[in-house]
C-alpha positions as CSV (number, residue, x, y, z in Angstrom):
1,M,-81.1,-38.4,-186.6
2,S,-81.2,-40.5,-189.7
3,H,-78.8,-43.4,-190.3
4,R,-77.3,-41.4,-193.1
5,T,-76.6,-38.4,-190.9
6,A,-75.0,-40.5,-188.2
7,S,-72.7,-42.2,-190.7
8,T,-71.6,-38.9,-192.1
9,A,-70.8,-37.6,-188.6
10,K,-68.8,-40.6,-187.7
11,G,-66.8,-40.3,-191.0
12,M,-66.0,-36.6,-190.3
13,L,-64.9,-37.5,-186.8
14,G,-62.6,-40.2,-188.0
15,A,-61.1,-37.8,-190.6
16,V,-60.4,-35.2,-187.9
17,M,-58.8,-37.9,-185.6
18,G,-56.6,-39.1,-188.5
19,L,-55.5,-35.6,-189.3
20,L,-54.6,-35.0,-185.6
21,L,-52.6,-38.3,-185.5
22,I,-50.7,-37.4,-188.6
23,G,-49.8,-34.0,-187.1
24,V,-48.5,-35.6,-183.9
25,I,-46.3,-38.0,-185.9
26,A,-45.0,-35.2,-188.1
27,V,-44.2,-32.9,-185.1
28,G,-42.4,-35.7,-183.3
29,G,-40.4,-36.6,-186.5
30,L,-39.4,-33.0,-186.9
31,I,-38.2,-32.7,-183.3
32,G,-36.3,-36.0,-183.7
33,Y,-34.7,-34.8,-187.0
34,R,-33.7,-31.5,-185.4
35,Q,-32.1,-33.4,-182.5
36,F,-30.2,-35.7,-184.9
37,V,-28.8,-32.8,-186.9
38,A,-27.7,-31.0,-183.8
39,D,-25.9,-34.0,-182.4
40,D,-24.2,-34.6,-185.8
41,G,-22.5,-31.2,-185.4
42,E,-23.7,-29.6,-188.6
43,G,-26.8,-27.5,-189.4
44,S,-27.5,-26.9,-185.8
45,D,-29.8,-24.1,-184.5
46,S,-28.1,-21.8,-182.2
47,S,-31.5,-21.4,-180.3
48,A,-31.6,-25.2,-179.5
49,P,-29.5,-26.9,-176.9
50,V,-26.7,-28.9,-178.6
51,S,-24.7,-31.6,-176.9
52,S,-21.0,-31.5,-177.8
53,V,-19.2,-34.6,-179.0
54,S,-17.1,-34.9,-175.9
55,D,-20.3,-34.8,-173.8
56,R,-21.9,-37.6,-175.8
57,P,-22.4,-40.6,-173.5
58,Y,-20.5,-43.8,-174.5
59,P,-21.9,-47.1,-173.3
60,T,-19.8,-48.9,-170.6
61,G,-21.3,-52.3,-171.2
62,P,-20.6,-54.7,-174.0
63,A,-21.8,-53.6,-177.4
64,A,-24.6,-55.2,-179.1
65,P,-23.6,-58.2,-181.2
66,N,-24.1,-56.4,-184.5
67,A,-23.3,-52.9,-183.4
68,A,-20.7,-50.9,-185.3
69,P,-17.7,-49.9,-183.1
70,T,-17.9,-46.4,-181.7
71,A,-15.3,-44.1,-183.1
72,P,-13.1,-42.2,-180.6
73,P,-13.2,-38.4,-180.5
74,P,-11.2,-36.8,-183.3
75,S,-9.1,-34.9,-180.8
76,S,-7.7,-38.2,-179.4
77,A,-6.3,-39.4,-182.8
78,P,-2.6,-40.3,-182.4
79,P,-0.1,-38.3,-184.5
80,S,1.5,-40.0,-187.5
81,T,4.5,-42.1,-186.6
82,S,6.1,-41.4,-190.0
83,A,6.2,-37.7,-189.3
84,S,9.7,-36.4,-188.3
85,P,10.1,-33.1,-186.5
86,S,11.6,-30.2,-188.5
87,P,15.0,-29.0,-187.2
88,T,14.6,-26.2,-184.7
89,A,16.3,-22.9,-184.9
90,A,18.5,-24.0,-182.0
91,E,19.7,-27.0,-184.1
92,T,20.5,-25.0,-187.2
93,G,20.9,-21.4,-186.2
94,P,24.0,-19.4,-185.1
95,G,26.0,-21.2,-182.5
96,S,24.7,-24.7,-183.5
97,G,27.1,-27.6,-184.4
98,T,27.5,-29.0,-187.8
99,R,28.2,-32.6,-187.3
100,V,25.5,-35.0,-188.6
101,P,24.8,-37.9,-186.1
102,E,24.3,-40.5,-188.8
103,L,27.5,-39.5,-190.7
104,Q,29.5,-39.1,-187.5
105,A,28.5,-42.7,-186.6
106,A,29.5,-43.9,-190.0
107,A,32.9,-42.3,-189.7
108,E,33.5,-43.8,-186.3
109,Q,32.5,-47.3,-187.6
110,A,34.7,-46.9,-190.7
111,T,37.8,-46.1,-188.6
112,A,37.0,-48.6,-185.7
113,G,40.2,-50.5,-184.8
114,K,42.4,-48.2,-186.8
115,P,44.0,-45.8,-184.4
116,Q,46.3,-44.3,-186.9
117,A,43.5,-43.1,-189.2
118,S,42.0,-39.6,-189.3
119,L,38.9,-38.6,-191.2
120,V,37.2,-35.4,-191.9
121,A,34.1,-35.0,-194.1
122,L,32.2,-31.9,-195.0
123,N,29.3,-30.6,-197.1
124,I,30.7,-29.4,-200.4
125,H,28.2,-26.6,-200.8
126,T,28.6,-25.0,-197.3
127,G,31.9,-26.1,-195.8
128,E,30.0,-27.5,-192.8
129,I,32.0,-30.3,-191.2
130,V,29.6,-33.2,-190.9
131,A,32.0,-35.9,-189.4
132,T,35.4,-36.0,-187.8
133,V,37.6,-38.7,-186.3
134,K,40.9,-38.1,-184.5
135,G,40.2,-34.4,-184.6
136,D,43.6,-33.2,-183.6
137,T,45.3,-35.0,-186.4
138,G,42.4,-34.5,-188.8
139,M,42.2,-30.8,-188.5
140,S,45.6,-29.7,-187.0
141,G,48.1,-32.0,-188.8
142,V,50.9,-30.5,-190.9
143,I,51.9,-33.3,-193.1
144,A,52.5,-33.8,-196.8
145,P,49.3,-34.8,-198.7
146,G,51.1,-36.9,-201.4
147,S,49.3,-37.3,-204.8
148,T,45.9,-36.1,-203.5
149,F,47.4,-32.6,-204.0
150,K,47.5,-33.3,-207.7
151,I,43.9,-31.9,-207.6
152,V,45.4,-28.5,-207.0
153,S,48.3,-28.7,-209.4
154,S,46.0,-30.1,-212.1
155,A,43.5,-27.3,-211.5
156,L,46.3,-24.7,-212.1
157,L,47.4,-26.5,-215.3
158,L,43.8,-26.6,-216.5
159,K,43.2,-23.0,-215.7
160,K,46.4,-21.9,-217.5
161,G,45.3,-23.9,-220.6
162,V,48.5,-26.0,-220.5
163,V,46.5,-29.2,-220.6
164,T,42.9,-30.6,-221.0
165,P,42.0,-34.0,-219.7
166,D,42.5,-35.3,-223.2
167,T,45.9,-33.7,-223.9
168,K,48.7,-36.2,-224.6
169,V,51.1,-36.1,-221.7
170,P,53.4,-39.1,-221.7
171,C,54.1,-40.9,-218.5
172,P,57.8,-42.1,-218.5
173,K,59.4,-44.3,-215.9
174,T,61.7,-41.6,-214.6
175,A,61.8,-37.8,-214.6
176,V,64.7,-35.7,-213.5
177,A,64.5,-32.3,-211.8
178,G,67.5,-31.8,-209.6
179,Q,66.8,-35.4,-208.6
180,A,65.2,-38.5,-210.1
181,F,61.5,-39.0,-209.6
182,H,59.8,-42.4,-210.2
183,N,56.3,-43.9,-210.3
184,V,55.1,-46.7,-208.0
185,D,56.7,-49.9,-209.3
186,N,58.4,-47.8,-212.1
187,F,55.3,-48.1,-214.4
188,E,55.0,-46.0,-217.5
189,I,52.3,-45.1,-220.1
190,P,54.1,-43.8,-223.2
191,D,50.9,-42.6,-224.9
192,A,49.0,-41.4,-221.9
193,T,46.4,-38.6,-221.7
194,F,46.4,-36.2,-218.8
195,R,43.3,-37.9,-217.6
196,Q,45.2,-41.2,-217.5
197,D,48.2,-39.5,-215.7
198,F,45.8,-38.2,-213.0
199,A,43.8,-41.4,-212.6
200,R,46.9,-43.7,-212.5
201,S,48.8,-41.1,-210.3
202,C,51.7,-40.8,-212.7
203,N,54.4,-38.7,-210.8
204,T,56.7,-38.3,-213.7
205,A,54.1,-36.7,-216.0
206,F,53.4,-34.0,-213.4
207,V,57.1,-33.5,-212.7
208,E,57.7,-32.9,-216.5
209,L,54.9,-30.3,-216.5
210,R,56.7,-28.2,-213.7
211,S,58.3,-26.0,-216.3
212,K,54.9,-24.6,-217.3
213,I,54.5,-22.7,-214.0
214,G,56.5,-20.2,-212.0
215,D,58.2,-21.0,-208.7
216,S,55.5,-19.1,-206.7
217,E,52.6,-19.7,-209.0
218,L,51.3,-22.9,-207.3
219,S,51.4,-21.1,-203.9
220,A,49.5,-18.0,-205.1
221,F,46.9,-20.1,-206.9
222,S,46.3,-22.2,-203.7
223,T,45.7,-19.0,-201.8
224,D,43.5,-17.3,-204.4
225,Y,41.2,-20.2,-205.2
226,F,41.4,-22.8,-202.4
227,G,41.8,-20.5,-199.4
228,L,45.1,-22.0,-198.3
229,N,48.0,-20.1,-196.8
230,S,45.5,-17.7,-195.2
231,N,46.0,-18.6,-191.5
232,A,42.6,-17.1,-191.1
233,W,40.1,-19.9,-190.9
234,Q,37.9,-19.7,-187.8
235,V,36.7,-23.4,-187.8
236,G,35.2,-23.5,-184.3
237,E,37.6,-25.6,-182.4
238,G,41.0,-24.7,-181.2
239,G,44.3,-26.0,-182.8
240,T,43.2,-26.2,-186.5
241,T,45.6,-25.2,-189.3
242,D,44.7,-23.9,-192.8
243,G,47.2,-25.6,-194.9
244,T,50.5,-24.3,-196.3
245,V,51.8,-24.2,-199.8
246,P,55.0,-22.1,-199.8
247,A,56.7,-20.8,-202.9
248,A,59.1,-23.3,-204.4
249,T,62.8,-22.7,-203.5
250,D,64.3,-24.5,-206.5
251,D,63.5,-26.7,-209.5
252,A,63.5,-29.9,-207.4
253,D,61.2,-28.3,-204.8
254,K,58.8,-27.2,-207.5
255,A,58.7,-30.8,-208.9
256,A,58.0,-32.2,-205.4
257,Q,55.2,-29.7,-204.9
258,M,53.5,-30.8,-208.1
259,I,53.0,-34.3,-206.6
260,G,52.2,-33.2,-203.1
261,Q,55.6,-33.5,-201.4
262,G,58.2,-30.9,-200.5
263,A,57.2,-28.4,-197.9
264,L,53.5,-28.7,-198.3
265,K,51.7,-29.0,-194.9
266,M,48.1,-30.3,-195.0
267,N,45.7,-32.4,-193.1
268,P,42.3,-34.2,-193.8
269,M,40.3,-31.1,-193.1
270,T,42.2,-29.0,-195.6
271,M,42.2,-31.8,-198.2
272,A,38.4,-32.3,-197.9
273,S,38.1,-28.6,-198.4
274,V,40.3,-28.9,-201.5
275,V,37.9,-31.5,-203.0
276,A,34.9,-29.5,-202.2
277,T,36.3,-26.4,-203.9
278,A,37.5,-28.3,-206.9
279,V,34.2,-30.0,-207.6
280,T,32.0,-26.9,-206.9
281,G,34.2,-24.1,-208.1
282,Q,33.8,-22.1,-205.0
283,F,35.7,-22.1,-201.7
284,H,33.7,-22.4,-198.5
285,Q,35.7,-22.3,-195.3
286,P,35.3,-25.5,-193.2
287,I,33.2,-24.8,-190.0
288,L,32.2,-26.7,-187.0
289,V,29.9,-24.1,-185.4
290,R,27.4,-22.0,-187.5
291,G,27.2,-18.3,-187.5
292,G,30.8,-17.3,-187.0
293,E,33.1,-15.3,-189.4
294,T,34.5,-17.2,-192.3
295,Y,37.4,-16.5,-194.6
296,K,36.0,-15.6,-198.1
297,N,38.8,-13.8,-199.9
298,T,39.0,-16.2,-202.8
299,R,38.0,-16.4,-206.5
300,P,35.7,-18.9,-208.2
301,L,37.3,-21.5,-210.4
302,P,36.5,-21.4,-214.1
303,K,33.8,-23.9,-215.2
304,N,36.2,-25.8,-217.5
305,V,38.5,-26.5,-214.5
306,V,35.6,-27.8,-212.4
307,S,34.4,-30.1,-215.1
308,G,37.9,-31.3,-215.9
309,I,38.7,-32.1,-212.2
310,K,35.4,-34.0,-211.7
311,D,36.0,-35.9,-214.9
312,M,39.5,-37.0,-213.8
313,M,38.4,-37.8,-210.3
314,R,35.6,-40.1,-211.7
315,A,38.2,-41.7,-213.9
316,C,40.4,-42.4,-210.8
317,A,37.4,-44.1,-209.1
318,T,36.4,-46.1,-212.1
319,S,39.6,-47.0,-214.0
320,G,42.5,-45.7,-212.0
321,T,44.1,-46.3,-208.6
322,A,40.9,-46.2,-206.7
323,A,38.9,-48.5,-209.1
324,S,39.3,-51.5,-206.8
325,T,38.1,-49.5,-203.9
326,F,34.9,-48.3,-205.4
327,R,33.9,-51.2,-207.7
328,G,30.1,-51.4,-207.7
329,M,29.6,-48.0,-205.9
330,P,28.2,-45.3,-208.3
331,G,28.6,-41.6,-208.1
332,V,32.1,-41.4,-206.6
333,G,35.1,-39.3,-207.6
334,A,38.4,-39.9,-205.9
335,K,42.2,-39.4,-205.7
336,T,44.7,-41.5,-203.9
337,G,48.0,-40.5,-202.5
338,T,51.0,-42.1,-200.8
339,A,53.2,-39.6,-199.1
340,E,56.8,-40.3,-198.4
341,V,57.7,-39.3,-194.8
342,G,61.4,-40.1,-193.8
343,N,61.8,-43.8,-194.2
344,G,58.0,-44.6,-194.2
345,T,54.8,-43.5,-195.9
346,N,51.4,-42.3,-195.1
347,G,48.3,-43.5,-197.0
348,W,45.8,-40.9,-198.3
349,M,42.6,-40.9,-200.1
350,V,40.1,-38.1,-200.8
351,A,36.7,-38.5,-202.5
352,Y,33.3,-37.0,-203.0
353,R,29.8,-38.5,-203.4
354,G,26.6,-36.6,-203.5
355,D,27.0,-33.5,-201.4
356,I,29.8,-34.8,-199.2
357,A,33.6,-34.6,-199.6
358,V,35.8,-36.8,-197.4
359,A,39.6,-37.0,-196.7
360,V,41.3,-39.9,-194.9
361,V,45.0,-40.3,-193.9
362,V,46.4,-43.4,-192.3
363,I,49.8,-42.7,-190.6
364,G,52.2,-45.4,-191.6
365,G,49.8,-46.7,-194.3
366,E,51.7,-48.3,-197.3
367,S,49.3,-46.9,-199.9
368,G,46.3,-44.7,-200.3
369,S,44.1,-47.3,-201.9
370,G,45.2,-50.1,-199.6
371,S,45.1,-48.2,-196.3
372,A,42.7,-45.3,-196.6
373,G,40.6,-46.8,-199.4
374,P,38.5,-49.2,-197.3
375,I,37.8,-46.5,-194.7
376,V,36.6,-44.0,-197.4
377,R,34.3,-46.6,-199.0
378,S,32.8,-47.6,-195.7
379,F,32.0,-44.0,-194.8
380,L,30.7,-43.1,-198.3
381,S,28.3,-46.2,-198.1
382,A,26.3,-44.0,-195.8
383,V,26.1,-41.1,-198.3
384,P,23.5,-41.2,-201.0
385,A,24.8,-40.9,-204.6
């Protein structure tokens, strides 16, 4: 064999060996690639064995100095701590209670150390009672509501078209209707609007307007629009009363009823309901347990009545008798009341903020703003505007 032939044979042999080597490398790389894809969980071939993530071995010794930390299995990730569970059917369905723990706590804190105070708060759109304190008094009491009842007498006057919030209705020192009626400290506002009469709680202006309604008209209006006098509320706890507004027996009695005195028998539950009806236009019977029968035989208030009452309650909270109570607290409408009882008084205040209406009475309280006001403000601090 010549030297040239030998060299050619060696070259061909080298080329063949090189091709074989490249083939081995390629096959090994393909196998490695297929194994990598299978272990990554995507693009796996169902005919090839695939190790699951949970079966993947994790080293038990210390990691290499520059090794990236190994991620835990996805199934072991902890739930978000910011997520709050949705209410269950048992918590909101028929037979469930309506009290809201946060608002109940706020009510108890607001009345702490005040054994003569009663508080009832409810959702203005549903009638669900969200907080109660001194339940027997708060939902079963039969006492005069004082000037807080001017919400109802005002609603009647607005509905009849006797007044608007801007109507001039003078507030004299004294008004006579079978007996003399006065304002606190005998104040007067000669050029007052009806809004000012309401916000400043002018008794004499309301007494002077008594001639615009019939003896039984306030009673019938209270039943037809506010659900009172029905004796049919099924609240959910024994011993509750629905509120009583009887027909007036004479001129003096009708004058007294206009300012929440006389034979009117109310309690914080009924007065919180009055507020809710006045500011929404629709009566919703107060309830403590969902799913039961409720009294619904009422009519909706006209829109001008609702807007007028809300306007005047806001004026009471910003420039009237409740202004000092709610200074710096937005979104509140209120009405104060000081009911005369024998030789003493009871302090009342009703208010709304956001979706919540609240009524407070302090037995023996000297005034609504002084006795009940701080309690109402404290409670409403827990209610978003």
